[in-house]
C-alpha positions as CSV (number, residue, x, y, z in Angstrom):
1,M,33.7,69.5,-164.2
2,D,32.7,71.1,-167.5
3,A,31.4,74.7,-167.8
4,I,27.7,73.6,-168.3
5,Y,27.6,71.4,-165.4
6,R,29.5,74.1,-163.3
7,S,26.9,76.7,-164.3
8,V,23.9,74.6,-163.5
9,F,25.5,73.6,-160.2
10,Q,26.0,77.0,-159.1
11,H,22.7,78.7,-160.2
12,I,20.2,76.0,-159.1
13,S,18.0,77.3,-156.3
14,V,18.2,74.1,-154.0
15,G,21.4,73.4,-152.0
16,A,23.9,71.1,-153.7
17,I,26.9,69.3,-152.1
18,L,29.1,67.1,-154.2
19,V,30.8,64.2,-152.0
20,Q,33.3,61.5,-152.8
21,R,33.2,58.2,-150.6
22,K,36.6,57.2,-149.1
23,D,35.0,54.3,-147.1
24,A,31.6,53.7,-145.7
25,Q,32.2,56.3,-142.9
26,T,34.1,58.9,-144.7
27,F,32.8,61.2,-147.5
28,T,34.9,64.0,-148.6
29,I,33.2,67.1,-149.7
30,L,34.3,68.2,-153.2
31,D,32.0,71.1,-154.0
32,V,29.2,73.1,-152.7
33,N,26.8,75.6,-154.6
34,P,25.9,79.0,-153.2
35,S,22.5,78.0,-152.4
36,A,23.5,75.4,-149.8
37,A,24.0,77.6,-146.9
38,R,20.6,79.3,-147.4
39,A,18.7,76.1,-148.1
40,G,20.2,74.6,-145.0
41,G,20.1,77.5,-142.7
42,W,23.6,76.9,-141.7
43,K,24.6,78.9,-138.5
44,T,28.4,79.2,-139.1
45,Y,29.9,77.7,-142.1
46,T,30.1,79.4,-145.6
47,P,30.0,77.0,-148.7
48,G,33.7,77.5,-149.6
49,A,34.7,76.9,-145.9
50,I,33.8,73.1,-146.0
51,I,35.2,72.0,-149.1
52,G,37.6,69.2,-148.5
53,K,36.3,68.4,-145.1
54,D,34.6,65.0,-144.1
55,V,30.9,65.7,-144.3
56,K,30.2,64.2,-140.9
57,D,32.7,66.7,-139.5
58,V,30.6,69.5,-140.7
59,F,27.2,68.0,-140.2
60,D,27.3,66.0,-137.0
61,G,23.8,64.7,-137.2
62,L,24.4,62.5,-140.4
63,L,25.1,59.3,-138.6
64,K,22.2,59.6,-136.1
65,S,19.7,60.6,-138.8
66,G,20.6,57.6,-140.9
67,L,21.4,59.8,-143.9
68,L,24.8,58.6,-144.2
69,D,23.6,55.0,-144.5
70,L,21.2,56.1,-147.3
71,C,24.3,57.8,-149.0
72,N,26.0,54.2,-149.0
73,K,22.8,52.6,-150.3
74,A,22.5,55.2,-153.4
75,L,26.1,54.4,-154.2
76,N,26.0,50.6,-153.7
77,T,22.8,50.3,-155.9
78,G,23.4,53.1,-158.3
79,S,20.0,54.4,-157.8
80,D,18.6,57.8,-156.9
81,V,17.2,58.1,-153.3
82,D,14.4,60.6,-153.1
83,L,13.4,61.7,-149.5
84,D,10.2,63.9,-149.7
85,S,10.0,64.8,-146.1
86,F,13.2,64.2,-144.3
87,V,13.5,65.6,-140.8
88,Y,16.9,66.9,-139.8
89,E,18.8,68.8,-137.2
90,D,22.4,69.2,-135.8
91,S,24.6,71.8,-134.4
92,E,25.0,73.5,-137.7
93,V,21.6,73.1,-139.2
94,P,18.4,74.0,-137.5
95,H,15.7,71.7,-137.2
96,G,13.6,71.5,-140.4
97,I,11.9,69.4,-142.9
98,F,13.8,68.9,-146.2
99,H,13.3,67.5,-149.4
100,V,16.6,65.5,-150.1
101,R,17.8,63.7,-153.2
102,L,20.8,61.5,-153.4
103,L,22.0,61.1,-157.0
104,P,25.0,58.6,-157.6
105,L,27.2,60.2,-160.3
106,S,29.8,57.3,-160.3
107,E,30.8,54.4,-158.1
108,D,32.1,56.7,-155.4
109,T,30.8,60.3,-156.3
110,L,27.5,61.4,-155.0
111,L,25.4,64.5,-155.4
112,I,23.3,65.5,-152.5
113,T,20.5,68.2,-153.2
114,Y,18.1,69.5,-150.5
115,D,15.6,72.2,-150.0
116,N,14.1,73.3,-146.8
117,V,10.2,72.6,-147.2
118,T,9.3,73.0,-143.7
119,E,6.7,75.8,-144.3
120,Q,5.2,73.8,-147.3
121,K,4.9,70.8,-145.2
122,Q,3.4,72.6,-142.3
123,T,1.0,74.4,-144.7
124,E,0.1,70.9,-146.1
125,A,-0.5,69.5,-142.6
126,Q,-2.7,72.4,-141.7
127,L,-4.7,71.9,-144.9
128,K,-5.0,68.3,-144.2
129,R,-6.0,69.1,-140.6
130,H,-8.7,71.4,-142.0
131,E,-9.9,68.9,-144.6
132,E,-10.3,66.4,-141.9
133,Q,-12.3,68.7,-139.7
134,Y,-14.7,69.6,-142.6
135,R,-14.8,66.0,-143.4
136,S,-15.8,65.3,-139.8
137,V,-18.5,68.0,-139.9
138,V,-19.9,66.5,-143.2
139,T,-19.8,63.1,-141.5
140,A,-21.5,64.2,-138.4
141,L,-24.4,66.0,-140.4
142,S,-27.7,64.6,-139.9
143,E,-28.6,65.4,-143.5
144,G,-27.2,63.5,-146.3
145,V,-24.4,64.9,-148.5
146,A,-23.3,63.5,-151.9
147,L,-20.9,65.0,-154.4
148,Y,-21.2,64.0,-158.1
149,D,-18.6,64.9,-160.7
150,R,-19.5,66.6,-164.2
151,E,-20.5,63.1,-165.4
152,A,-22.9,62.6,-162.7
153,N,-20.8,60.0,-161.1
154,L,-20.8,59.8,-157.2
155,L,-17.5,60.8,-155.8
156,A,-18.1,61.0,-152.0
157,H,-20.9,60.9,-149.6
158,N,-21.5,60.7,-145.9
159,A,-23.0,58.2,-143.6
160,S,-26.2,60.1,-143.3
161,A,-26.8,59.7,-146.9
162,E,-26.7,56.0,-146.7
163,R,-29.1,56.1,-143.7
164,I,-31.7,58.3,-145.6
165,L,-31.4,56.4,-148.8
166,G,-31.4,53.1,-147.2
167,L,-28.3,51.8,-149.0
168,T,-25.0,50.4,-147.8
169,A,-21.5,52.0,-148.6
170,D,-21.0,49.3,-151.3
171,Q,-24.5,49.9,-152.7
172,M,-23.7,53.7,-152.8
173,A,-20.3,53.1,-154.4
174,G,-20.3,54.1,-158.1
175,R,-23.8,54.6,-158.5
176,S,-24.4,57.4,-160.7
177,L,-27.5,59.9,-160.9
178,V,-28.7,58.2,-163.9
179,D,-28.6,54.7,-162.5
180,P,-31.7,52.9,-163.5
181,Q,-32.1,51.4,-160.1
182,W,-33.3,54.8,-158.9
183,D,-37.2,54.5,-158.4
184,T,-38.2,58.0,-158.0
185,I,-41.6,60.1,-158.2
186,Y,-42.7,63.9,-157.8
187,E,-45.1,64.8,-155.0
188,D,-48.1,64.0,-157.3
189,H,-46.8,60.5,-157.7
190,T,-45.9,60.6,-161.2
191,P,-42.4,59.3,-162.4
192,F,-39.5,61.6,-161.6
193,P,-37.2,61.3,-164.7
194,A,-33.4,61.4,-164.0
195,E,-32.7,64.2,-166.2
196,E,-34.9,66.2,-164.1
197,Y,-33.1,65.4,-160.8
198,P,-32.0,68.6,-159.1
199,A,-28.2,67.7,-159.2
200,M,-28.7,66.9,-163.0
201,V,-30.4,70.3,-163.5
202,T,-27.7,72.1,-161.7
203,L,-24.9,70.3,-163.6
204,R,-26.7,71.3,-166.8
205,E,-27.7,74.9,-166.0
206,G,-25.0,75.9,-163.4
207,K,-27.5,77.1,-160.8
208,A,-28.2,76.2,-157.3
209,L,-31.5,74.7,-156.5
210,H,-33.3,74.7,-153.0
211,N,-36.1,72.5,-151.4
212,Q,-36.7,70.3,-154.2
213,I,-39.1,67.5,-153.0
214,M,-38.5,63.9,-154.4
215,G,-39.9,60.6,-153.3
216,F,-38.2,57.4,-153.9
217,S,-38.5,53.7,-153.1
218,K,-35.9,52.2,-150.8
219,P,-34.5,48.7,-151.4
220,D,-37.1,47.4,-148.7
221,G,-39.8,48.8,-150.8
222,S,-40.9,51.7,-148.3
223,L,-41.4,55.2,-149.9
224,T,-39.2,57.9,-148.4
225,W,-39.5,61.7,-149.2
226,I,-36.6,64.0,-149.3
227,S,-36.1,67.7,-149.6
228,I,-32.9,68.4,-151.8
229,N,-30.5,71.5,-152.2
230,T,-27.8,71.6,-154.6
231,E,-24.8,73.7,-155.2
232,P,-22.6,73.8,-158.4
233,L,-18.8,73.7,-158.0
234,F,-16.6,75.5,-160.7
235,L,-13.0,75.3,-161.5
236,D,-11.1,78.7,-162.2
237,G,-11.8,80.1,-165.5
238,E,-14.6,77.6,-166.4
239,D,-18.3,78.5,-167.1
240,S,-19.9,75.0,-166.6
241,P,-19.8,73.2,-163.2
242,N,-17.1,70.8,-162.6
243,A,-19.1,69.1,-159.7
244,V,-22.2,69.4,-157.8
245,V,-22.9,69.0,-154.0
246,A,-26.4,67.8,-153.1
247,S,-27.7,67.8,-149.5
248,F,-31.0,66.3,-148.6
249,V,-33.0,65.5,-145.5
250,D,-35.8,63.0,-144.8
251,I,-39.0,64.7,-144.7
252,T,-41.3,61.6,-144.7
253,E,-42.6,62.2,-141.2
254,R,-43.3,65.9,-142.1
255,K,-45.4,65.0,-145.2
256,E,-47.2,62.2,-143.1
257,A,-48.0,64.9,-140.5
258,K,-49.2,67.3,-143.2
259,A,-51.4,64.7,-144.6
260,E,-52.7,63.7,-141.3
261,L,-53.5,67.5,-140.6
262,E,-55.2,67.8,-143.7
263,A,-57.4,64.7,-142.9
264,K,-58.0,66.3,-139.7
265,N,-59.2,69.4,-141.0
266,E,-61.4,67.6,-143.5
267,E,-62.8,65.5,-140.5
268,L,-63.3,68.8,-138.7
269,E,-65.0,70.4,-141.4
270,H,-67.2,67.3,-141.8
271,F,-67.6,67.5,-137.9
272,A,-68.8,71.1,-138.0
273,Y,-71.3,70.4,-140.7
274,T,-72.7,67.4,-138.9
275,I,-73.2,69.2,-135.7
276,S,-75.0,72.0,-137.3
277,H,-77.2,69.5,-139.3
278,D,-77.8,67.2,-136.3
279,L,-78.5,69.9,-133.7
280,R,-80.7,71.9,-136.1
281,S,-83.3,69.2,-136.3
282,P,-84.1,68.9,-132.6
283,L,-84.1,72.8,-132.3
284,F,-86.6,73.1,-135.3
285,T,-88.7,70.5,-133.4
286,I,-88.7,72.6,-130.2
287,K,-89.3,75.8,-132.1
288,G,-92.2,74.2,-134.0
289,F,-93.9,72.7,-131.0
290,I,-93.5,76.0,-129.0
291,G,-95.5,77.5,-131.8
292,L,-98.2,74.8,-131.3
293,L,-98.1,75.2,-127.6
294,E,-98.6,79.0,-127.8
295,N,-101.5,78.3,-130.4
296,D,-103.1,75.7,-128.1
297,I,-102.8,78.1,-125.0
298,A,-104.5,80.7,-126.9
299,L,-107.3,78.5,-128.1
300,G,-107.6,76.9,-124.7
301,R,-106.7,73.3,-125.7
302,K,-105.4,72.3,-122.4
303,E,-105.7,68.5,-123.4
304,R,-102.9,69.0,-126.0
305,L,-100.6,70.9,-123.9
306,A,-98.9,67.8,-122.3
307,V,-98.5,66.2,-125.7
308,N,-96.5,69.3,-126.9
309,I,-94.6,69.7,-123.9
310,K,-93.6,65.9,-124.2
311,Q,-92.3,66.5,-127.8
312,I,-90.4,69.4,-126.7
313,T,-88.9,67.7,-123.9
314,N,-87.8,64.7,-126.2
315,A,-86.3,67.1,-128.6
316,A,-84.2,68.8,-125.8
317,D,-83.3,65.4,-124.6
318,K,-82.0,64.3,-127.9
319,M,-80.0,67.6,-128.1
320,Q,-78.6,66.9,-124.6
321,L,-77.6,63.5,-125.9
322,L,-75.8,64.7,-129.0
323,L,-73.9,67.4,-126.9
324,N,-72.9,64.8,-124.3
325,K,-71.6,62.6,-127.1
326,I,-69.6,65.5,-128.7
327,L,-68.3,66.2,-125.2
328,E,-67.1,62.6,-124.7
329,L,-65.4,62.7,-128.2
330,S,-63.6,65.9,-127.6
331,R,-62.1,64.4,-124.2
332,I,-60.5,61.6,-126.1
333,G,-56.7,62.2,-125.9
334,R,-57.1,64.9,-123.4
335,L,-58.3,63.4,-120.3
336,A,-56.4,60.0,-120.7
337,N,-56.5,57.5,-117.9
338,P,-53.0,56.1,-116.9
339,S,-51.5,53.6,-119.4
340,E,-51.1,49.8,-118.2
341,A,-50.6,46.4,-119.6
342,I,-54.0,45.1,-120.8
343,N,-54.8,41.4,-121.7
344,L,-57.1,41.7,-124.4
345,V,-58.6,38.4,-123.9
346,T,-59.9,39.5,-120.5
347,L,-60.8,42.9,-121.9
348,A,-63.0,41.5,-124.6
349,S,-64.7,39.0,-122.2
350,E,-65.6,42.1,-120.0
351,A,-67.0,43.9,-123.0
352,V,-69.1,41.0,-123.7
353,D,-70.4,40.9,-120.2
354,L,-71.3,44.6,-120.5
355,I,-73.7,43.9,-123.4
356,R,-74.8,40.3,-122.3
357,G,-78.4,41.3,-122.4
358,N,-78.5,42.1,-126.1
359,V,-76.1,39.2,-126.9
360,D,-78.4,36.7,-125.3
361,A,-81.6,38.2,-126.5
362,R,-80.3,37.8,-130.1
363,G,-78.9,34.5,-129.5
364,V,-75.3,35.5,-130.6
365,V,-72.5,33.2,-130.2
366,V,-69.3,35.1,-129.3
367,D,-65.9,33.4,-129.7
368,I,-62.8,35.1,-128.3
369,D,-59.4,33.9,-129.3
370,P,-57.1,33.0,-126.4
371,A,-54.1,34.2,-128.5
372,L,-55.2,37.9,-128.3
373,P,-51.9,39.9,-127.2
374,T,-51.2,42.1,-124.2
375,V,-50.8,45.7,-125.0
376,V,-50.1,48.9,-123.1
377,G,-52.8,51.6,-123.0
378,D,-55.9,53.2,-121.6
379,R,-57.9,50.4,-120.2
380,I,-61.2,52.2,-120.0
381,R,-60.8,53.6,-123.4
382,L,-60.0,50.3,-125.2
383,L,-62.9,48.6,-123.2
384,Q,-65.1,51.2,-124.9
385,V,-63.5,50.1,-128.5
386,F,-64.6,46.3,-127.8
387,Q,-67.9,47.2,-126.3
388,N,-68.8,49.5,-129.4
389,L,-67.6,47.0,-131.8
390,L,-69.5,44.2,-130.3
391,E,-72.6,46.2,-130.0
392,N,-72.4,47.4,-133.5
393,A,-72.0,43.6,-134.7
394,V,-75.0,42.5,-132.7
395,K,-77.2,45.5,-133.9
396,F,-76.4,44.8,-137.7
397,M,-76.8,41.1,-137.4
398,G,-80.0,41.2,-139.4
399,D,-82.1,38.0,-139.9
400,Q,-79.0,35.6,-139.4
401,E,-80.2,32.3,-138.0
402,T,-76.9,31.5,-136.6
403,P,-75.4,34.8,-135.4
404,M,-71.8,34.7,-134.7
405,I,-69.1,37.1,-133.6
406,E,-65.4,36.2,-133.7
407,V,-62.8,38.3,-131.8
408,G,-59.4,37.2,-133.1
409,L,-55.8,37.9,-134.0
410,R,-54.1,37.6,-137.3
411,H,-50.7,38.7,-138.7
412,D,-50.5,40.8,-141.8
413,E,-46.8,40.9,-143.1
414,G,-45.6,40.7,-139.5
415,E,-48.0,43.2,-138.1
416,A,-50.5,42.1,-135.3
417,V,-54.0,42.8,-136.5
418,I,-56.9,42.5,-133.9
419,Y,-60.5,42.0,-135.6
420,V,-64.1,41.7,-134.6
421,K,-65.8,39.6,-137.3
422,D,-69.6,39.0,-137.6
423,N,-71.8,37.1,-140.1
424,G,-74.3,39.9,-140.4
425,I,-75.9,42.2,-143.0
426,G,-72.3,43.5,-144.2
427,I,-71.5,46.9,-145.7
428,A,-71.5,47.8,-149.3
429,P,-68.2,49.1,-150.6
430,H,-69.2,52.7,-151.2
431,Y,-70.4,53.0,-147.7
432,Q,-67.2,51.5,-146.0
433,D,-65.3,54.9,-145.8
434,K,-68.2,56.6,-144.0
435,V,-68.8,54.3,-141.1
436,F,-66.3,56.1,-138.8
437,R,-67.7,59.5,-139.4
438,L,-69.3,61.3,-136.6
439,F,-73.2,60.7,-136.3
440,E,-73.2,58.8,-139.6
441,R,-76.0,56.4,-139.7
442,L,-76.0,54.1,-142.8
443,N,-79.4,52.7,-141.7
444,P,-81.8,55.3,-140.2
445,H,-84.2,52.4,-139.2
446,I,-82.0,50.9,-136.8
447,E,-81.5,52.6,-133.4
448,G,-78.5,54.6,-132.7
449,T,-76.7,58.0,-132.8
450,G,-74.0,57.2,-135.2
451,F,-71.4,57.9,-132.8
452,G,-70.1,54.6,-131.5
453,L,-67.7,54.0,-134.4
454,S,-66.3,57.6,-134.5
455,L,-65.4,57.3,-130.9
456,V,-63.8,53.8,-131.6
457,S,-61.8,55.5,-134.4
458,R,-60.7,58.4,-132.2
459,I,-59.4,56.0,-129.5
460,I,-57.4,53.9,-131.8
461,D,-56.0,56.9,-133.3
462,V,-55.1,58.3,-129.9
463,H,-53.2,54.9,-129.3
464,R,-51.2,55.3,-132.4
465,G,-53.0,52.4,-134.1
466,R,-55.1,52.1,-137.3
467,I,-58.5,50.9,-137.8
468,W,-60.3,49.9,-140.9
469,I,-63.4,47.7,-142.2
470,E,-63.5,44.8,-144.4
471,S,-66.7,43.4,-146.0
472,E,-67.4,41.8,-149.2
473,G,-70.9,43.4,-149.4
474,E,-74.4,43.3,-148.2
475,G,-75.1,40.1,-146.6
476,K,-71.6,38.9,-146.5
477,G,-70.8,40.1,-142.8
478,S,-68.2,42.7,-141.8
479,T,-64.9,42.7,-139.9
480,F,-63.6,45.6,-138.0
481,C,-59.8,45.4,-138.1
482,F,-57.4,47.7,-135.9
483,T,-53.8,47.6,-134.7
484,L,-52.3,48.6,-131.3
485,P,-48.7,49.0,-130.5
486,R,-47.4,46.7,-127.8
487,G,-46.2,49.7,-125.7
488,R,-46.8,53.4,-125.9
């Protein structure tokens, strides 16, 4: 062994044992470096004490561990054998995890190097467990999480991201932030360019962003709104982000609820204005006729007293009627009757019977589709829906010579739509958004309070349905359409 080899052998930090094979079971120890005992944690031997011995006489676990077979393999093939995490223990060497290398130097000479990596492997295992725990936490989060590199390519994401975005794992894989398939908008429904995406801004400017609102179209065409937070990730010594984490939650229902609240507030404002206007009229009437009554009494016009009192009574009755209607509307949704299965064919027939006098007097033919579904809801309230819609159709039939009303069912994109269709006077387009407003009367010459359709709209709303009107204009008839869930 030359001086250079000897120097390296003696000073390397890992344990090193040089052996020579006599036969498959006998390997004589030729040399041992000073680090061998430390790296192996030997209990009794010193390096010099084992030179000349058969290796398995010193390390009695070699056969059981299979290491002796690997030594033979290395010599037989002439190839190095690298064992990154070899677990070993015998009477001389305490239990540990070792990085072992078997290096054949000739046909029968083998260099065995090893280092105790127990602590390192335990640390790696602990880190791996922590990583798996963090991964499990991210996976379990209800909010979507996505990790992008500095080039805006997707590195990782959780299942919630797929659910919120409406994409499969395969569809998510490899999709970058600048992918043209993203169809996104701002809250005002203007296009949301990719360079302004929160994650892109964070990558560009290195700052975290919070509560950024974005709308996007899912593959099924539905619009979903999300609130996004981003956080930049930096490598040591770098000023620009190496990656960005984006987390996001679905706020579609929240935005819809906000829009509904705003609509309700607008409706409430109109409601307050309407009440003040409609109740003011009978009050003015009462006040005016009280003045006339006082004047007639003062002048002794007894013959006019009855007329003035009658006008005051009529105005008070009108006010009472309006107050009763307002009270009834306020009760919708609060004092609900028990839900039950309702056959709408039967219910529509009952509604026709309730207004039979008006139907027959006008000569209206009412056709009820036997395919009307069975729904679950408040029977009394839904009967009011059909009664009011049918009464409205009869009332606004006009001079139609063959008045007809059809109560039917159709399917719009898989959704069951119930409708009450007439061939009456119709409704001009600019009036169609007003028909469901409280006390809104489009024709003051036709008797009514303007309350019935407001009541209908409120009942359908409480049943989690929708209602709207379709009409091509005046003289073209009207179709009142509404939806009801099959169960509540």
